N, C-alpha and C positions, 0 to 999 in steps of 0.2 A: 704076822709073819706072812701070811698070803698078802697083805697089802705094801708089805716091804717089797714083794717080788714083783707086785704090781706096778709100783713104784720105777724099780731097774728097768723094767721092760719096757717101760715108756719115755724113759732115760735113753735107751739104747733105738727108740722110734722115733726119731721127731718131727717126722712128715703127717703121724697120727697126730701126734700135739696139735700141730700148726694147724690141722684140719679142724681140730677142737678150736681153738681158736679164733681161727678164719683170716688168718692174713696169712703173709707172704711168708717162705722157708728163711727172708733173712731179717724178718722181723719177729719170729716163732724163738722163746724162749729155749727149750730144749737145745733143738739146734745150735743154738750161738752159745749154748754151755758147751757140746761137743766140739765147736769149733774151734770155743779160747781154749780146750784142754789139749788142742793137738796146736797150736803156736802154743803154750805152756811149754807142752814139754821140746818142741822146738828153742824157745828160749834158755830152758836150764838143760839142756847139751851145747848151743851156744856158749852160755854163760861157764859151763866145764870148762872146754876148749878151752878159752880168755883165760881160765883164772889158772889153769898150768901151764902157758906160757907162760903166764907174769908172776906167780908165787911156787914156790919150790914146795912147802908144807901140805901136804894133803890135808891136813886136818882143817886147815883155814878155808881151801878151796870146798871140800864138802860143809863148810858150816856159812860158804857163802854164798853156795848152791842152794842150800835145804835156806836159807833165809829168805833168796830170790822167789825161791817155788812156794812158801808162803805167803808171800806178801800178793802171788801173782792170782793164786790161789785166792783170795779173799777181796781180790778184785774183779775177779771170775763171778764169786758169789753177789755178791754186792749188785752188780750189773744185770746178770740175768733173774735177778728175783726182782729187779726194780720193774723190765722188761715185763717177765711176767703179770705182777700186778698187773701195770697197766694194762696190757694183753688182756689179762681177765676182766678188766675193768669196762675195757672197751668190745668184750664180748656182749658182756651183762647190760649195756647200755642197749647195745643194737637189740636184743633180746627181751630190753622194757619196752620200747619203742612197738618194736613188732605186736607184742601182745596186747600196752592200750592202745594203739592205733585198731584192732582189731577189736577189742570193747568196746571204741568208741564211736565202733561205726554201725552195729547194728543199730543204738537208739536216736542217731540220726538218722537210721532210713524209716526207721518207723514217726520222728518226728516229721519227716518231711512228707509222712504219706497224709498223716492229720491231719498235715498243714495242705496240703491237696488238694484234701476230700472238704475244708472249710473255705476255700476258696471258690471250688465249685460250687459251693452255693446249694447243696447236696440235700442240707440240713436247716434250712430256714436263709433269709436274705440277710447281709451284711451291709450296712454303712458304708460310702464312700470313702470315708475315715480311715476303718476298720481293714478296710482292700490295701489304701497304703501302710497300713500298718506291717498286715500279712505278706506284700511285697517283700519291704526290709525285708524281715524277719527269712523268708525264704532265699532271696540274694545274700544274705549271713547264714546261712542253709548249705547255700553251695563252695563259700569259702572255705566253711570248716571241713567240707567233704571230701576238694581239693586237696587243704591241708593234709590229712589225714591219708587220702590217695599218697600223698606224695612220703609225707614219711614209711607207708608198707615200701613204696618202689624203693627208697633210701637202704630200706631193712634185707628188701632183696639182693639189692648190688651188693652191699655190705656182704653178706653172707652167700655169696656167691650161688643163688635161687632165680636170679633172671631172667626168664627163658629168651633163646634167641630164635628167629629162624629167620637166617641169611638167605639172599636171594639175589639175582640177577634183575633192575630194572632202572627204569630212565629217572634219575636224579633231578632235572629241567621237567619233566613233567608233572613229578608231584609236586613240587616247587610250586609249578604254574597254579594248580590244583589250590593248594593251601591259601593262597595270594588271592584269587578269586571267593573263597569263602571268608578273608578278612578286608575283603572289600566295605562290607559294611562300614564296620569298625572304623578301615581306615580312614572311608568319608567324613561320617563323622567328628572323627579329628581332625579335619583338615591336611589329611597327611596323602604325596600321592606315593605310589609305591611303582618302582620301573624291575623289570628285568630285566637282565641282560645272559643271555646264554648261546653259546658255539654253536653252528651246524654239526650236525651228526656225531655229536657225544657220546661216549664208550658206557655203558651201561654201570653202576655203582655197585658193589657187591656187600650188601648191608641188610640189615632187616629192616624192613619198608616202616613196620607199626612204629619203631622206637625212633626212628629219623625220621618219621612224620614230629614225629610227638619235640621234638628236638629244634625244631624250624621253627614248626609254630609258636613254640616258648622265645626262640631269637626276635619272631619276626612279631610278636607281639611286643617286647622287651623296646624294639625299636618303634613301631607306633607309639605307646606308650608312655619313655620319655622324651618324647617331641612334644615340647606347652607351648607349640605356638603352630604356624603354618610351617609343615616345612615337607622334608621328601626321605625315602629312603629307595635305596640301591640295594638290588642282589642280584650277584656276579655268580656266572656257574661253567670254568672252566676246566681243562683235563691238561695232567705232564706225564708222562710214561708211568705206567700202575697205578698212578692219582686222579682220584675227582678232587677239587677245591671250590669249596663253595663260599661266597663271602655278603656279608651285608654290612651295607652301611647307612648312619643315620645321622640326622644334626641338629641330634637332641642333647643335653644336659651336659653329659659325658662323665668321664671319671674322674674325681680328683687322684693327681699324679701319688701321692701317699695313704690312696688306699686300692691303688690299683693291684697290689699284691694279695689280697685279699677275696678278689674278687671271687675266686670258685670255691673259696670259703663257704660251707653248712647256714642257715641262714643272716648270711652281710649281707646289707642295704646300707649304700656310701649315703652319706650325709644330706647332700645335696637333693638325693632323692626323697627323703627322707621327712623335707621342708615342703616339697612341694603333694604331702599325703597322697602318694603315687601308693596303691596296693599292690602286695606280693608277701609273701612269705621268705626268701632269700635261696631257696632251694633251687628254683629251674637251673641256673649256672651249675650248681654242683653235679645234680641229674644229669646234664645235658654233657658234662667232661667223661662224669663216668659210663656212661654209654656207649661214646664215642673210644673211648679208650678200649673199653671190654670187645667193639667191633672190631680193633683194628686200627682205630683214628687219631685224629689228634683234634685239640681246637687250642685257639690265641685269641689277643685283641689286641687292636691300639686304640687309644683314647685321648682327648684332649676336652678339658670342662669349657663347656659353653660352647664347643664347636661341632663335637658330634662321638659318635666311637665306629666298630667299625671290629664285627667279630669275623672269625674264619676260621672252618673248618677244613679237615683232610679227610679222605674215605679210600682203602684199597678199590681199586677197580676189578681184580682178580679174586679169585678163591686162593 
């Protein structure tokens, strides 16, 4: 009895259930159930009035209304249950990723520490060949660490637990700082980076830590996907209440048939895979999610073998 009362109370409180599933109101099964219930009531009333205008026999009118109500209720139940299963599966997937990522983190940290001790030669000399293997192992540990960090970040984003500390700061100064740190990588890749930022640009209102990660990801992709000598151009401009960031490269581009998948998790285009370029396919999904949480927007233009341009917009004021 108590369980039945609890279920009824949950049905009457769609906001609580939506919080449990960690999804928006328009995707939440209890809310959709209530909404469709109201629609059904409206349809039944409309059916009754239409039927009474065309049919004189009240019994036939009643049967039509009851039949319509029964059909709509069945449809409502099927749709709501389907959404409920999808929402529950999504919640369990997010929790699974979170748990697995945390569980993987500890042994990976221990492995990294043990490897550092071996490389330091504190426990005896190591041969040149052994050192090469240790460096390969260290590089792969870093790759695994980045993947785990990205999975944890996605889990936080999807559960609404990502911390934000918004403040006003100079986007052009932040970009200059990032480009300077990327200089050794760009020079080694034979890529020239240009920055064009208008003077006296207004300050952007966002979280500098997360925005730094987004710009680093976009710049890293732009350099990495240029396979020969090339150029990356960054432009920062402003419009009323908004600041615009544009980054263009002369890289391999994205095939038109695959462009609709570019912001999906784990997606990597086929022309990138043939170059064996490293990556998990999570960076753009994370960038898009964080920008949207900060009130911004990201989009792109691309032509295969000619290059890609990414844009993002952020609000200037609070």
